[in-house]
One Martini backbone bead per residue (centre of mass of N, CA, C, O) as a GRO file, in nm:
protein
  151
    1MET     BB    1   0.525   2.585   3.117
    2TYR     BB    2   0.587   2.361   3.352
    3CYS     BB    3   0.748   2.304   3.633
    4PRO     BB    4   0.901   2.000   3.742
    5PHE     BB    5   0.930   2.097   4.046
    6CYS     BB    6   0.688   2.332   4.125
    7ARG     BB    7   0.453   2.401   3.896
    8HIS     BB    8   0.498   2.639   3.763
    9CYS     BB    9   0.331   2.821   3.482
   10ASP     BB   10   0.637   2.928   3.426
   11SER     BB   11   0.896   3.022   3.186
   12ARG     BB   12   1.245   3.075   3.080
   13VAL     BB   13   1.424   3.132   2.801
   14LEU     BB   14   1.778   3.091   2.750
   15ASP     BB   15   1.792   2.854   2.520
   16SER     BB   16   1.813   2.779   2.153
   17ARG     BB   17   1.821   2.460   1.962
   18ALA     BB   18   1.875   2.288   1.688
   19SER     BB   19   1.890   2.011   1.554
   20GLU     BB   20   2.078   1.863   1.317
   21ASP     BB   21   1.801   1.772   1.145
   22GLY     BB   22   1.556   1.981   1.230
   23SER     BB   23   1.319   1.825   1.408
   24SER     BB   24   1.417   1.996   1.669
   25ILE     BB   25   1.400   2.178   1.987
   26ARG     BB   26   1.619   2.306   2.227
   27ARG     BB   27   1.548   2.400   2.559
   28ARG     BB   28   1.644   2.635   2.798
   29ARG     BB   29   1.515   2.660   3.132
   30GLN     BB   30   1.358   2.893   3.379
   31CYS     BB   31   1.226   2.925   3.702
   32PRO     BB   32   1.098   3.208   3.865
   33ALA     BB   33   1.031   3.060   4.152
   34CYS     BB   34   1.294   2.844   4.195
   35GLU     BB   35   1.542   2.863   3.960
   36ARG     BB   36   1.533   2.623   3.802
   37ARG     BB   37   1.669   2.397   3.553
   38PHE     BB   38   1.552   2.307   3.222
   39THR     BB   39   1.472   2.068   2.954
   40THR     BB   40   1.335   2.099   2.623
   41ILE     BB   41   1.160   1.921   2.352
   42GLU     BB   42   1.069   2.010   2.033
   43GLN     BB   43   0.810   1.872   1.808
   44MET     BB   44   0.674   1.802   1.526
   45GLN     BB   45   0.357   1.712   1.456
   46LEU     BB   46   0.255   1.420   1.295
   47VAL     BB   47  -0.042   1.368   1.114
   48VAL     BB   48  -0.320   1.156   1.036
   49LEU     BB   49  -0.574   1.136   0.778
   50LYS     BB   50  -0.840   0.962   0.779
   51LYS     BB   51  -1.117   0.857   0.599
   52SER     BB   52  -1.307   0.906   0.860
   53GLY     BB   53  -1.158   1.178   0.997
   54VAL     BB   54  -0.948   1.083   1.165
   55VAL     BB   55  -0.694   1.189   1.395
   56GLU     BB   56  -0.344   1.080   1.409
   57PRO     BB   57  -0.058   1.003   1.497
   58PHE     BB   58   0.220   0.928   1.371
   59ASN     BB   59   0.340   0.571   1.294
   60ARG     BB   60   0.601   0.394   1.206
   61ASP     BB   61   0.512   0.108   1.297
   62LYS     BB   62   0.265   0.088   1.094
   63VAL     BB   63   0.441   0.099   0.836
   64ILE     BB   64   0.598  -0.158   0.899
   65GLN     BB   65   0.360  -0.351   0.927
   66GLY     BB   66   0.254  -0.318   0.637
   67VAL     BB   67   0.514  -0.400   0.495
   68ARG     BB   68   0.565  -0.666   0.619
   69LYS     BB   69   0.326  -0.812   0.469
   70ALA     BB   70   0.448  -0.764   0.180
   71CYS     BB   71   0.732  -0.919   0.275
   72LYS     BB   72   0.627  -1.196   0.297
   73GLY     BB   73   0.881  -1.419   0.199
   74ARG     BB   74   1.100  -1.210   0.178
   75PRO     BB   75   1.446  -1.054   0.160
   76VAL     BB   76   1.372  -0.889   0.444
   77THR     BB   77   1.486  -0.697   0.685
   78GLU     BB   78   1.442  -0.517   0.983
   79ALA     BB   79   1.642  -0.296   0.902
   80GLU     BB   80   1.502  -0.227   0.638
   81LEU     BB   81   1.233  -0.154   0.752
   82ALA     BB   82   1.334   0.073   0.946
   83ARG     BB   83   1.455   0.252   0.714
   84LEU     BB   84   1.190   0.290   0.560
   85GLY     BB   85   1.035   0.430   0.794
   86GLN     BB   86   1.225   0.667   0.804
   87GLN     BB   87   1.197   0.766   0.505
   88VAL     BB   88   0.897   0.825   0.527
   89GLU     BB   89   0.904   1.033   0.763
   90GLU     BB   90   1.093   1.238   0.620
   91ALA     BB   91   0.925   1.280   0.368
   92LEU     BB   92   0.671   1.391   0.520
   93ARG     BB   93   0.817   1.624   0.666
   94ALA     BB   94   0.931   1.758   0.392
   95SER     BB   95   0.649   1.843   0.283
   96GLY     BB   96   0.503   2.032   0.532
   97MET     BB   97   0.290   1.854   0.639
   98ALA     BB   98   0.092   1.807   0.932
   99GLU     BB   99  -0.145   1.679   0.749
  100VAL     BB  100  -0.178   1.347   0.648
  101PRO     BB  101  -0.298   1.148   0.433
  102THR     BB  102  -0.307   0.813   0.397
  103ASP     BB  103  -0.242   0.802   0.091
  104GLU     BB  104   0.034   0.960   0.123
  105VAL     BB  105   0.168   0.731   0.284
  106GLY     BB  106   0.153   0.509   0.079
  107LEU     BB  107   0.303   0.666  -0.143
  108ALA     BB  108   0.570   0.708   0.035
  109ILE     BB  109   0.634   0.392   0.038
  110LEU     BB  110   0.687   0.304  -0.270
  111LYS     BB  111   0.968   0.391  -0.342
  112PRO     BB  112   1.145   0.236  -0.126
  113LEU     BB  113   1.015  -0.043  -0.186
  114GLY     BB  114   1.099  -0.061  -0.490
  115GLU     BB  115   1.409  -0.074  -0.406
  116LEU     BB  116   1.389  -0.324  -0.209
  117ASP     BB  117   1.106  -0.481  -0.335
  118PRO     BB  118   0.918  -0.559  -0.610
  119VAL     BB  119   0.707  -0.757  -0.489
  120ALA     BB  120   0.620  -0.591  -0.250
  121TYR     BB  121   0.536  -0.349  -0.410
  122LEU     BB  122   0.303  -0.487  -0.559
  123ARG     BB  123   0.138  -0.558  -0.329
  124PHE     BB  124   0.104  -0.267  -0.208
  125ALA     BB  125   0.002  -0.124  -0.474
  126SER     BB  126  -0.263  -0.280  -0.498
  127VAL     BB  127  -0.392  -0.120  -0.273
  128TYR     BB  128  -0.303   0.204  -0.324
  129LYS     BB  129  -0.385   0.188  -0.647
  130HIS     BB  130  -0.639   0.018  -0.704
  131TYR     BB  131  -0.657  -0.251  -0.849
  132ASP     BB  132  -0.874  -0.412  -1.098
  133SER     BB  133  -0.655  -0.565  -1.284
  134VAL     BB  134  -0.423  -0.724  -1.465
  135ASP     BB  135  -0.338  -0.476  -1.623
  136ASP     BB  136  -0.226  -0.320  -1.391
  137PHE     BB  137   0.001  -0.511  -1.328
  138GLU     BB  138   0.142  -0.498  -1.596
  139ALA     BB  139   0.192  -0.189  -1.603
  140GLU     BB  140   0.372  -0.204  -1.343
  141ILE     BB  141   0.583  -0.396  -1.453
  142ALA     BB  142   0.674  -0.218  -1.690
  143ASN     BB  143   0.770   0.013  -1.511
  144LEU     BB  144   0.983  -0.147  -1.351
  145ARG     BB  145   1.153  -0.229  -1.601
  146ALA     BB  146   1.208   0.065  -1.695
  147ALA     BB  147   1.357   0.151  -1.418
  148GLN     BB  148   1.567  -0.044  -1.466
  149PRO     BB  149   1.875  -0.109  -1.493
  150ALA     BB  150   2.097  -0.207  -1.705
  151HIS     BB  151   2.306  -0.507  -1.741
   0.00000   0.00000   0.00000
């Protein structure tokens, strides 16, 4: 860790604390050369493994953009999309995998999307579950109906 003041190539950790949600670690450091103190925040990097083999950092905005397309014309607010993006990221981080295949990202979207809007869920699921026929849609609709609480 380079000192942000004098660019010395080393620093000493004085204190470490995990954030409340456990997603990052705050470290208080001191430079042995200039003796100034500074804070760093370390966060586990979640990366996505694409089908092409390319690895890129997880991007919550990409999740929201994909879901926004499925929600086009549906009564879903931007706040609800943002919440869904957060839920997906939290679920992926909780899985403990540092490198997540794109299919897993798609599947992680399905549960909260199904709770948010069943029509958007069907639109999104048709891509990620690779529906081949109308029978696939009918089976998924039957699953949705079975999962709904009785009125």
